[in-house]
C-alpha positions as CSV (number, residue, x, y, z in Angstrom):
1,M,12.6,13.9,-1.4
2,Q,13.1,12.3,2.0
3,L,13.6,8.6,2.4
4,L,12.2,6.9,5.5
5,D,12.8,3.2,5.9
6,L,10.7,2.5,9.0
7,N,9.0,-0.7,10.3
8,L,6.8,-0.2,13.4
9,P,5.8,-3.1,15.7
10,T,2.1,-3.2,14.9
11,P,-0.2,-3.0,11.9
12,A,-2.1,-0.1,13.5
13,E,1.1,1.9,14.0
14,N,2.3,1.3,10.4
15,L,-1.0,2.4,8.9
16,A,-1.1,5.4,11.1
17,C,2.4,6.4,10.2
18,D,1.5,6.6,6.5
19,E,-1.4,9.0,7.3
20,A,0.7,10.9,9.8
21,L,3.3,11.6,7.1
22,L,0.6,12.9,4.8
23,N,-0.7,15.2,7.6
24,D,2.9,16.4,8.4
25,C,3.6,17.3,4.8
26,E,0.3,19.0,4.5
27,T,1.3,21.2,7.4
28,R,5.0,21.7,6.8
29,G,5.5,20.9,3.1
30,G,7.9,18.5,1.5
31,A,7.8,15.0,0.0
32,V,8.7,11.6,1.4
33,L,9.1,8.0,0.3
34,R,8.6,5.4,3.1
35,F,9.2,1.7,3.1
36,W,7.8,-0.8,5.6
37,E,7.0,-4.4,6.0
38,S,4.7,-5.7,8.8
39,P,6.3,-8.3,11.1
40,V,2.9,-9.8,11.8
41,P,0.1,-10.9,9.5
42,F,-3.0,-8.7,9.1
43,V,-5.8,-7.8,6.7
44,V,-6.4,-4.2,5.7
45,V,-9.6,-3.0,3.9
46,G,-10.0,0.2,1.9
47,Y,-11.7,3.1,3.4
48,A,-15.1,2.5,1.8
49,N,-15.0,-1.3,2.0
50,A,-17.6,-3.4,3.8
51,V,-15.5,-5.5,6.1
52,A,-17.9,-8.5,6.3
53,C,-17.9,-8.7,2.4
54,E,-14.2,-8.2,1.8
55,A,-12.6,-10.2,4.6
56,N,-13.3,-13.7,6.0
57,L,-13.9,-12.5,9.5
58,P,-14.5,-15.9,11.1
59,A,-11.2,-17.1,9.8
60,C,-9.4,-13.9,10.7
61,D,-10.9,-13.8,14.2
62,A,-10.2,-17.5,14.9
63,A,-6.5,-17.1,13.9
64,G,-6.1,-13.8,15.7
65,V,-5.4,-12.0,12.5
66,P,-6.3,-8.3,12.9
67,V,-8.6,-6.6,10.4
68,L,-7.9,-2.9,10.0
69,R,-9.1,-0.1,7.8
70,R,-6.8,2.4,6.0
71,C,-7.5,6.0,5.2
72,S,-7.2,5.5,1.4
73,G,-9.5,3.8,-1.2
74,G,-8.8,0.6,-3.1
75,G,-9.5,-3.1,-2.2
76,T,-8.7,-5.5,0.6
77,V,-5.1,-6.7,1.1
78,R,-3.5,-9.5,3.1
79,Q,-0.3,-8.2,4.7
80,G,2.6,-9.7,6.5
81,P,6.2,-10.8,6.0
82,G,7.1,-10.8,2.3
83,C,4.8,-8.0,1.5
84,L,6.8,-4.8,1.0
85,N,4.9,-1.5,1.5
86,Y,5.9,1.8,0.0
87,A,4.2,5.1,0.7
88,L,4.7,8.3,-1.3
89,V,3.6,11.7,-0.1
90,L,3.8,14.2,-2.9
91,E,2.9,17.8,-3.3
92,I,0.0,18.0,-5.8
93,A,1.2,21.2,-7.4
94,S,4.6,19.6,-8.1
95,D,3.4,18.1,-11.4
96,A,0.3,18.7,-13.5
97,A,-0.4,14.9,-13.7
98,L,-1.1,14.8,-10.0
99,A,-4.1,17.2,-10.3
100,T,-6.5,14.3,-10.7
101,V,-6.9,10.8,-9.2
102,S,-6.5,9.0,-12.5
103,G,-3.6,11.2,-13.6
104,A,-1.8,10.6,-10.3
105,N,-2.3,6.8,-10.6
106,K,-0.8,6.7,-14.1
107,F,2.1,9.1,-13.3
108,I,3.2,7.2,-10.2
109,L,2.6,3.7,-11.4
110,H,4.3,4.2,-14.7
111,R,7.4,5.3,-12.9
112,T,7.2,2.4,-10.4
113,A,6.7,0.0,-13.3
114,A,9.7,1.3,-15.2
115,A,11.9,0.9,-12.1
116,L,10.8,-2.7,-11.6
117,C,11.0,-3.5,-15.3
118,G,14.7,-2.5,-15.1
119,L,15.3,-5.1,-12.4
120,L,13.3,-7.9,-14.0
121,G,14.4,-7.3,-17.6
122,E,10.8,-8.0,-18.6
123,P,7.7,-5.8,-19.1
124,V,5.6,-4.7,-16.1
125,E,2.1,-3.6,-17.0
126,L,-0.4,-1.2,-15.4
127,C,-3.8,-3.0,-15.4
128,G,-7.1,-2.0,-14.1
129,D,-6.9,1.4,-12.3
130,T,-4.1,0.7,-9.8
131,D,-2.6,-2.8,-10.3
132,L,0.9,-3.7,-11.4
133,V,1.2,-7.0,-13.3
134,W,4.0,-9.3,-14.3
135,R,3.5,-12.2,-16.7
136,G,-0.2,-11.7,-16.4
137,R,-0.4,-11.8,-12.6
138,K,-0.8,-9.1,-10.1
139,F,2.0,-8.4,-7.7
140,S,1.1,-4.9,-6.5
141,G,-2.1,-3.1,-5.5
142,N,-2.2,0.6,-4.8
143,A,-4.4,3.4,-3.4
144,Q,-4.4,7.1,-2.7
145,R,-5.7,9.6,-0.2
146,R,-5.8,13.3,-1.2
147,R,-5.7,16.4,0.9
148,R,-5.6,20.1,0.0
149,T,-2.0,20.4,-1.0
150,H,-0.6,16.8,-0.8
151,L,-1.5,13.3,-1.6
152,L,-0.6,9.9,-0.1
153,F,-0.1,7.1,-2.6
154,H,0.8,3.8,-1.0
155,G,1.0,0.3,-2.3
156,T,2.4,-3.2,-1.9
157,V,5.0,-5.3,-3.7
158,L,4.8,-9.1,-3.2
159,L,8.3,-10.6,-2.6
160,G,8.3,-14.0,-1.0
161,F,4.8,-13.7,0.4
162,D,2.9,-16.8,1.5
163,L,0.2,-16.6,-1.3
164,A,-1.9,-19.4,0.2
165,L,-2.8,-17.2,3.1
166,V,-4.6,-14.7,0.8
167,E,-7.2,-17.3,-0.2
168,K,-7.6,-18.4,3.5
169,Y,-8.4,-15.0,4.8
170,L,-9.9,-13.1,1.8
171,P,-13.0,-14.1,-0.2
172,E,-13.1,-13.3,-3.9
173,P,-13.4,-9.5,-4.1
174,S,-16.9,-8.0,-4.8
175,R,-15.4,-5.8,-7.5
176,Q,-12.9,-7.2,-10.0
177,P,-11.0,-5.6,-12.9
178,D,-11.8,-7.1,-16.3
179,Y,-8.3,-8.5,-16.7
180,R,-8.7,-10.7,-13.7
181,Q,-11.2,-12.8,-15.7
182,S,-12.7,-14.3,-12.5
183,R,-9.4,-16.1,-11.6
184,P,-9.2,-17.2,-8.0
185,H,-6.5,-15.6,-5.8
186,R,-4.0,-18.5,-6.3
187,E,-4.2,-18.0,-10.1
188,F,-4.2,-14.2,-10.1
189,I,-1.4,-13.0,-7.8
190,T,2.3,-13.7,-7.8
191,N,5.6,-12.8,-6.1
192,L,8.4,-11.0,-7.9
193,P,11.7,-12.9,-8.0
194,L,13.5,-9.9,-6.5
195,S,15.1,-9.1,-3.2
196,T,13.5,-6.5,-0.9
197,D,16.7,-4.5,-0.9
198,A,16.9,-4.3,-4.7
199,V,13.3,-3.1,-5.0
200,K,13.9,-0.5,-2.3
201,R,17.0,0.8,-4.1
202,A,15.2,0.9,-7.5
203,L,12.2,2.8,-6.2
204,A,14.4,5.2,-4.1
205,A,16.4,6.0,-7.3
206,A,13.3,6.4,-9.4
207,W,12.0,9.1,-7.0
208,Q,15.4,10.6,-6.2
209,A,14.8,9.9,-2.5
210,D,18.1,9.9,-0.7
211,T,17.8,12.2,2.3
212,A,17.0,10.6,5.7
213,P,14.6,12.9,7.7
214,A,15.8,14.2,11.0
215,S,12.6,12.9,12.6
216,W,9.3,11.4,11.7
217,P,5.8,12.3,13.1
218,E,5.8,10.0,16.1
219,E,3.2,11.9,18.2
220,E,0.8,12.2,15.2
221,T,1.2,8.5,14.6
222,R,0.4,7.7,18.3
223,R,-2.6,10.0,18.1
224,L,-4.0,8.3,15.0
225,V,-3.5,4.9,16.6
226,R,-5.3,6.0,19.7
227,E,-8.2,7.8,18.0
228,R,-8.6,5.7,14.9
229,Y,-6.6,2.6,14.0
230,S,-7.0,0.8,17.3
231,L,-10.7,1.3,17.5
232,A,-13.4,-1.2,16.3
233,E,-15.6,1.9,15.5
234,W,-13.1,2.7,12.8
235,N,-11.9,-0.6,11.6
236,R,-15.3,-2.3,11.4
237,Q,-17.5,0.7,10.9
238,R,-19.2,-0.8,7.9
């Protein structure tokens, strides 16, 4: 598996790059693990989310915080410094567990949880469909997008993130997992007491990702920014 540690300047470019990696692997084959962390704050909604319900648009617009839509499912996330993103592109045929959405969620998240548990020395739980939880609080949300031969599975790990900003820009989600028990954001999410470098090393080792790619799909990323991620018709389509 190839390992790409690549931060791009804008939220649109970073989201587009994840999708471009999926498209590239779908065309040429292979698998990749990417790490990135946005240098600027933004809000990203899942593909099917209604923006006005899942983001505090007046607060975001007043503060100049971009609200974007990603190509995968899942809920709405506040992003920015202290929120590490990882993106896995895997060949669906590489393991029987990847044949279904639920099977892929469990297969990938159990491996991620085991890697982080080794760093923390404490249990990490998989709760709901795609949340990772430590000491009863969520620190990682995840989502996937499936194509014919490959899938994109990407998620976040909170590490030194300003948690107060989540409550400022996101209302309580319209859909909540049972384990949340109606807790507000400030009582539901947490940062892991780990360094970004340690988490990157643990996840790279878990996926045996150690080969830097000769290139990354820059042109496809630019196309997706131009035709999708920079457009209000995409980001606020519902």
